[in-house]
Phi, psi and omega in degrees: 000142181298152184253312183270167178300319179296320178295318179298314180298314179299318179304310183287326176301317180300309182293320180296318180295317178297320178296317180296323180286341183265195183236007182279155172287168179300315182298315180295319179298316180297317179299315184294329184249012178055047178253151175283123186301316183297321177293315179299316179298316179298316180292325177295322178289317181298318183280347177267350178278126179293147180296152180298146180287145177286145178297143181239132178282126178256121181292138178253125181294147180294145178269148177292153181295151179273132178251124178267136180246125180291139178226157174239135180259138178237131178261101182266005180280141180292149181296143179259135179294142183287154179229155174243130178263126179246127179244137174225097185066230181279353182268148181217137178224141179251119182246139178294146180297328184283003181295133179284168188299318181295318179295318179298317179301317180298312181295316180294325175296317179296321178295318179295325181291332180286339183288000000 
């Protein structure tokens, strides 16, 4: 029996090639040459798989330089009055910032009553 990995590979290459050149089934070839069928089957698949391709460098064309253009942004939207969001459990109310204290008290009391 072969000893090194290279010897093992050569051993199976020899048998796989002889089997391919002949007309016997894998089982019959194994019986005739006293080979273990599962090992022979694994080696026939291993030796029929092409080796992986070596990586190839693909040249990437140079990109043109990036040109930055200065811009100015103008915010033409009218200002929005601010709001305060008040949450009480699953309830939420949005109150305007300009709300006076009495109105805020009324809304917050109503929100508390819903809880």
